[in-house]
C-alpha positions in Angstrom: 68.7 -51.9 36.5 65.7 -49.9 36.2 65.0 -47.9 33.1 65.0 -44.1 33.5 61.6 -42.8 34.3 59.7 -41.0 31.5 57.8 -37.8 32.1 54.3 -38.1 30.8 52.4 -34.9 30.1 48.7 -35.4 30.8 46.1 -34.2 28.3 44.3 -31.2 29.7 40.9 -32.5 28.5 38.8 -35.5 29.3 38.9 -38.0 26.5 35.7 -39.6 27.6 33.9 -36.2 27.4 35.5 -35.4 24.1 34.4 -38.6 22.4 30.9 -38.3 23.9 30.6 -34.9 22.1 32.2 -35.7 18.8 32.3 -38.8 16.5 35.0 -41.3 17.2 38.0 -40.5 14.9 38.8 -44.2 14.6 36.4 -44.5 11.7 37.8 -46.5 8.8 40.6 -47.9 10.9 42.3 -44.6 11.5 43.0 -43.3 15.0 44.8 -40.1 16.0 47.2 -40.3 18.9 45.3 -39.6 22.1 46.5 -36.1 22.8 46.3 -35.1 19.2 42.7 -36.3 19.0 41.8 -34.3 22.1 43.6 -31.3 20.7 41.5 -31.6 17.6 38.3 -31.9 19.6 39.3 -28.8 21.6 39.8 -26.9 18.4 36.3 -28.0 17.3 34.8 -27.0 20.6 36.5 -23.6 20.4 35.2 -23.1 16.8 31.7 -24.0 17.9 31.7 -21.7 20.9 33.1 -18.9 18.8 30.4 -19.3 16.2 27.7 -19.4 18.9 29.2 -16.3 20.5 28.8 -14.5 17.1 25.1 -15.4 16.9 22.7 -12.5 17.5 19.2 -13.2 19.0 16.4 -11.2 17.4 12.8 -11.2 18.6 10.3 -10.8 15.7 6.7 -9.6 16.1 4.3 -10.4 13.2 1.2 -8.2 13.4 -1.7 -10.7 13.3 -2.5 -14.3 14.2 -0.5 -17.2 12.6 -1.4 -17.4 9.0 0.0 -17.5 5.4 0.6 -13.8 5.7 3.9 -14.7 7.4 4.8 -17.8 5.5 8.1 -16.6 4.3 9.4 -16.0 7.8 8.1 -19.3 9.1 9.6 -21.3 6.3 13.0 -19.5 6.5 13.1 -20.3 10.2 12.2 -24.0 9.7 14.9 -24.3 7.0 17.5 -23.1 9.5 18.4 -20.1 7.3 18.3 -17.5 10.0 20.6 -19.5 12.2 23.0 -20.2 9.4 23.2 -16.5 8.9 24.1 -15.9 12.5 20.6 -14.9 13.7 18.8 -16.8 16.4 15.3 -15.8 15.6 12.5 -15.9 18.1 9.1 -15.4 16.5 6.9 -13.9 19.3 3.3 -14.9 20.0 1.1 -12.9 17.7 -2.5 -11.8 17.5 -4.8 -9.0 18.7 -3.4 -9.2 22.2 0.2 -8.6 20.9 0.0 -5.4 18.9 3.1 -5.0 16.9 3.5 -1.2 17.2 3.4 -1.4 21.0 5.6 -4.4 21.2 8.3 -2.7 19.1 8.0 0.6 20.9 8.3 -0.8 24.4 11.4 -3.0 23.5 9.7 -6.4 23.7 10.5 -7.0 20.1 13.6 -6.1 18.1 11.9 -6.4 14.7 8.2 -6.0 13.7 5.9 -6.0 10.7 4.0 -2.7 10.5 1.9 -0.9 8.0 3.5 2.4 6.8 0.8 4.4 8.6 1.4 2.6 11.9 5.1 3.4 11.6 4.4 7.1 10.9 2.1 7.2 13.9 4.9 5.8 16.1 7.2 8.5 14.8 4.6 11.0 15.7 4.7 9.6 19.3 8.5 10.0 19.4 9.4 6.4 18.7 12.4 6.3 16.3 11.3 3.5 14.0 12.9 2.9 10.7 11.9 0.9 7.7 14.6 -1.6 6.6 12.5 -3.4 4.0 9.2 -2.9 2.3 7.5 -6.2 1.4 4.0 -5.2 0.2 4.3 -2.1 -2.0 0.6 -1.6 -2.8 -2.5 -1.6 -0.7 -4.4 -4.9 -0.4 -7.4 -3.1 1.4 -10.7 -3.0 -0.3 -14.3 -2.0 0.7 -16.5 -4.9 -0.1 -20.3 -5.0 -0.3 -22.9 -7.4 -1.5 -23.9 -6.9 -5.1 -27.5 -6.4 -4.1 -26.6 -3.2 -2.2 -25.6 -1.4 -5.4 -22.4 0.1 -4.1 -20.5 0.7 -7.3 -18.6 4.0 -6.7 -17.5 5.9 -3.6 -20.4 8.3 -3.8 -22.8 5.3 -3.2 -21.4 5.1 0.3 -22.9 8.4 1.4 -25.2 7.8 4.4 -24.7 4.1 4.3 -23.4 2.0 7.3 -19.8 1.1 6.7 -17.5 -0.9 9.1 -13.8 -0.4 9.3 -11.0 -1.4 11.6 -10.1 1.3 14.1 -6.4 0.5 13.7 -6.6 0.9 9.9 -9.2 3.7 9.6 -7.0 6.3 7.9 -7.4 5.0 4.3 -11.2 4.7 4.3 -11.3 8.1 6.0 -9.2 9.5 3.2 -11.5 7.9 0.6 -14.6 9.5 2.2 -13.0 12.9 2.4 -11.7 12.7 -1.2 -15.2 12.0 -2.5 -17.1 14.2 -0.1 -19.2 11.4 1.4 -20.3 10.9 5.0 -21.2 7.2 5.7 -22.2 6.0 9.1 -19.0 4.3 10.2 -18.8 1.6 12.9 -15.9 -0.4 14.2 -15.4 -3.8 12.5 -14.5 -7.0 14.4 -12.3 -9.8 13.2 -15.0 -11.5 11.1 -17.2 -10.5 8.1 -20.4 -11.5 9.9 -21.8 -8.0 10.0 -21.6 -7.8 6.2 -23.0 -11.3 5.6 -26.0 -10.6 7.9 -26.7 -7.1 6.5 -25.8 -5.2 9.7 -23.5 -3.1 7.5 -23.7 -2.2 3.8 -19.9 -2.3 3.2 -16.9 -3.5 5.2 -13.2 -3.4 5.0 -11.3 -6.5 3.8 -7.8 -7.5 2.6 -7.6 -9.3 -0.7 -5.7 -12.2 0.9 -7.8 -12.8 4.0 -11.3 -11.5 4.5 -12.1 -11.5 0.8 -11.0 -15.2 0.6 -13.1 -15.9 3.7 -16.2 -14.5 2.0 -15.7 -16.8 -1.0 -15.1 -19.8 1.3 -18.4 -18.9 3.1 -20.3 -19.7 -0.1 -20.5 -16.3 -1.8 -19.7 -16.3 -5.6 -17.6 -13.5 -7.1 -20.7 -12.1 -8.9 -22.4 -11.7 -5.5 -19.8 -9.3 -4.2 -18.7 -5.8 -5.3 -15.2 -4.7 -4.5 -13.8 -1.2 -4.3 -10.0 -1.3 -4.1 -8.6 1.7 -2.2 -5.5 1.5 -4.5 -7.7 2.4 -7.4 -9.0 5.6 -5.7 -5.7 7.3 -4.8 -5.6 6.3 -1.1 -3.8 3.0 -1.3 -0.7 2.9 0.9 2.2 0.5 1.4 1.4 -2.2 3.9 3.7 -4.9 5.4 7.2 -3.5 6.0 10.0 -4.6 8.3 10.7 -2.1 11.0 13.3 -1.7 13.8 14.3 1.0 16.2 17.1 3.3 15.1 19.1 2.1 18.1 18.7 -1.5 17.1 20.0 -0.8 13.6 22.9 1.2 14.9 23.9 -1.5 17.4 23.3 -4.6 15.3 23.5 -3.6 11.6 24.8 -7.0 10.4 22.1 -9.0 12.2 19.3 -6.7 10.8 20.8 -7.0 7.3 20.9 -10.8 7.7 17.4 -10.9 8.9 16.2 -9.0 5.8 18.2 -11.0 3.4 17.0 -14.4 4.8 13.4 -13.2 5.0 13.4 -12.2 1.4 14.9 -15.6 0.5 12.2 -17.2 2.6 9.4 -15.5 0.7 10.9 -16.4 -2.6 11.1 -20.0 -1.5 7.5 -19.9 -0.1 6.0 -18.9 -3.5 8.2 -21.4 -5.3 7.4 -24.2 -2.9 3.8 -23.6 -1.6 3.4 -27.0 0.0 6.5 -26.6 2.2 5.3 -23.1 3.1 1.9 -24.4 4.0 3.4 -27.0 6.2 5.2 -24.3 8.1 2.1 -22.2 8.3 -0.2 -25.0 9.5 2.3 -26.1 12.2 1.9 -22.6 13.8 -1.8 -22.5 13.2 -2.4 -25.9 14.9 -0.2 -24.9 17.9 -2.1 -21.6 18.3 -5.5 -23.3 17.8 -6.6 -20.9 15.1 -10.0 -21.7 13.4 -8.8 -22.1 9.8 -7.6 -24.9 7.5 -5.0 -25.6 4.9 -7.4 -24.8 1.9 -8.0 -21.4 3.3 -4.3 -20.8 3.9 -3.4 -22.0 0.3 -5.9 -19.4 -1.1 -4.4 -16.8 1.1 -0.8 -17.6 -0.1 -1.9 -17.4 -3.7 -3.7 -14.0 -3.1 -0.4 -12.7 -1.6 1.6 -13.7 -4.7 0.8 -10.6 -6.8 1.4 -8.3 -3.8 4.9 -9.7 -3.4 5.9 -10.7 -6.9 6.1 -9.0 -10.3 7.1 -11.3 -13.1 7.9 -13.9 -10.5 10.5 -11.5 -8.9 10.1 -9.9 -5.5 9.0 -6.3 -5.8 10.8 -5.1 -2.6 12.7 -4.3 -0.6 12.9 -0.6 -1.1 10.2 1.7 0.2 9.1 4.0 -2.7 9.7 7.6 -1.9 6.4 8.7 -3.5 4.6 6.2 -1.4 6.1 7.6 1.7 5.2 11.2 0.7 1.7 10.1 -0.2 1.2 8.6 3.3 2.6 11.7 5.0 0.3 13.9 2.9 -2.8 11.9 3.6 -2.1 11.6 7.3 -1.4 15.3 7.7 -4.5 16.3 5.9 -6.6 14.1 8.1 -4.9 15.4 11.3 -3.1 12.2 12.1 0.3 13.9 12.0 1.0 17.2 13.8 4.7 17.2 13.6 6.9 17.5 10.6 7.9 13.9 9.8 11.5 12.9 9.3 13.0 13.0 5.8 12.6 9.9 3.7 16.3 9.1 3.9 16.1 8.9 7.7 12.9 6.9 7.7 13.9 4.2 5.1 17.3 2.5 5.3 18.1 0.2 2.5 20.2 -2.2 4.5 20.5 -4.6 1.6 22.8 -2.1 -0.2 24.2 0.0 2.6 27.6 -1.1 3.9 29.3 0.2 7.1 
């Protein structure tokens, strides 16, 4: 006599596909029943897909070529910290052909690094940018001259040929007006060649890049005179993290996570400079930039006092007085015609705001 037939319920998933995706649960001699194993795998697949669904992609635009100026972001990405925080970060190609203000304004980037003056100029143009973190509180900009030129105080610039970057001309303009001098100004390229060859008497530089480049070119500190704009009342906040109001409104958690992870990345970069330089040099080599690790190490060290005070990050709040100073200087120079938005609307402290 035949035994009664038994109804067998098929597992709704392919066991072969499941074990190809996940480790075999038979490790250490233990094996789940076939359907229970597949159910477990299905749960893991569901968990993975749900986590991936919660990930927000953000496109980030640095505002110059790959270099140590962006080490904290590079390192955080390489460590996987953005992804762990639910942010799939795409660092966009960067350099002169990818201006950060335009990239943010036209929607090609979700997040960008901008100088405070650049952000206020975008506001003037009707682009609703907001500052969500201020990384560099003080100005790194200096006017540098060869010691033999005798440029010791701003009044010595009167009638002399001075180069400045057109995109960052506001602060030297404010310096000239404050001290009543009228130098012969010319646009400055991406190198310090005009200063070294005597084509200009003074040139703009940042402490962490062009000034380092001058020292590496063979000039000793006593062969150079430096006039920090910060010391003459026209130093303004520089690198800040900016987004559009609409982006912050639609993705507040992703923007907060981006800021938190980026700050962690910068802390780690200064605490572990070799790891930071590895991340920097990887981008530099891929971009084919003409620099080397020694230059980038000096740049990272020059950035340290701009980011840290007593080994603690100085950000991420934008100082109200710094905002008001920038607005005042820009209005006096005719760079702003419209009344700017209130400080509370321009700067959003996402690290402490909660929905």
